[in-house]
N, C-alpha and C positions, 0 to 999 in steps of 0.2 A: 640605259647606258649606265646609270649610277649602280645598277645591280651588280655590274661586273667590277665594281671599284676594289673590292677585296682580292679579286683575281689577278687584276693587272693594275695596281696602284698608280704607278707612274704614268702610264698611257692614258688611263681614264682621267686622272687629275688634269693632264695637259689639254685633253679634249674639253673637259668641263670649263677650264679657264678660257680656252679659245672661244667656246660658245658664249661665255659671259661677256668677253670683249666684244664680239660681233653683236650681241643684243644691246650693249651699251652704246655702241656706234649707231645702231638703228634708232634707239631712243633718242639720242641727241639730234639726229636728222629729222625725226618726227616733230620734236619739240620745236625746232626752229621753223618749221613749216607752219605750225599752228599758233605761234605767238601773235597776239593782236597788236596793231599799231599803238603807239604810246597815246594817241589822241583819241582813241576809241571810247564810245560812251559805255556806261555800265551795263546797259541792256544788251549790247552786242558782245560784251564779255560774258554775260550770264548765258547767252545763247550758245556761244562757243564752248563754254565749260560744261554745258549741260545741266546746270542747276537752275530750277525754276521754283521760286518760293511758293507760288500757288499750287503747283503740282505736289510739293513736298507736304504742305498743310493738307491737302486732299488725301494724300496716302496715309498721312499720320491719323486723320480722322477715320479712314477706313480700317486701319489696323486696331484703333482703339474701340471700334464698334465690334471687333472680333473677340475682344477680351471678355471672359465670363467673370463678372463681377460678384463677389459674395453677398448673400443676403444679410440683413441686419442682424439676425439671430446668429448666423454663422460668424459674423464679424465680431460680435460681442463675446461669444462663446471661445473663439480662438484667441482673442485679446486677452481674456481672463486666464486662459491656460498658459499664455506666455508670461503674463504677470506673476502667476502662481509659481511657475518653474523658476523664474529669475529669483523671486523671493526665497524659494526653498534653496536654491543653489548658493545664494548669498548667506543664508543662515548656516548652512553646512560649512561653508569655508570659514565663516566667523567662529564656529564652534571648534573646528580643527585648529585654527590659528590661536585661540585661546588655550586649547589643550597644550599645543607645543610651547607656548609661552610658560604655561605652568610647569610643564615637564623640563624645560631648560632652566627655569628658576630653581627647581629641586636639585638638578644634576649640578649646575655650576654655581 
């Protein structure tokens, strides 16, 4: 429906606004149904919200097992490359800065 927004801007916008109002009303009704009582314990809240700490930690461990960790040689060589490039970039910036300071001193 949003594809035709440029063809029928007024009608399409009013339909989109009506859809959003309907979705909002449905969301409010659903949230009222799923709210736990004030005296509910934390375990019941965790079950209703769908968050389980042990499942989260288990999933995290599974994902970390999928990671391809670099070898020691790869880690050292890439770290040295980064340090070298940062040092080179800083040196170039320092030299340009000093050149412009010198040039500004001659001009002004």
